C-alpha positions, 0 to 999 in steps of 0.5 A, a space after each residue: 230311128 235314124 235321121 239323115 239330117 243333110 237329106 232332111 234339110 234338102 227336102 224340107 222347104 222353109 216356105 212349108 215350115 212357115 206355113 206350118 207356123 201360120 207365118 205371113 210375110 208383110 212383103 215379098 221381093 223375088 226369093 226374099 220374104 220379110 215380116 215380123 219375127 215369130 220369136 221376138 214378136 212375142 216379147 214385143 206383143 207382151 210390152 205393147 199393142 203397137 209396134 213400129 212399122 219397121 218391126 214388120 220387116 225385121 225377119 228375112 227369109 230367102 226361099 231360094 237358099 232355104 234360110 232365115 234371119 232376124 235382124 233384131 234378135 239375131 235368130 237364124 238358120 235353115 228350115 230345120 233350125 226354124 222349126 226347132 226354135 219355133 217348137 222349142 224342141 231339140 234339133 233331133 225331136 224337131 227333125 222327127 216331127 218334120 219327117 212325120 209331117 212330110 210322110 203324111 203329106 206324101 202318103 196317098 189319100 184314101 178314097 171313101 
């Protein structure tokens, strides 16, 4: 299966990927979302049940530019990179999953 990565990166929106991850922002200002990092939050949760309030704002998402960045663990990239890291998949396998999800969302619903 051939994948046009440029087209896929333009097509998949980071907000959609965040929804698939069940990630919720703790704040929003315009195109900027802030919240807990889905990557370094796991290690924090293992160490302590109480995180500092600043931990809830280290993960930044720019929905207009379709990118993310964690200021604590330094994770960052685009929507495809986010899904790849979240699922712990190579970029090609993550792209295949995204294509399947997008295809399912665009198929007409069958009426019964």
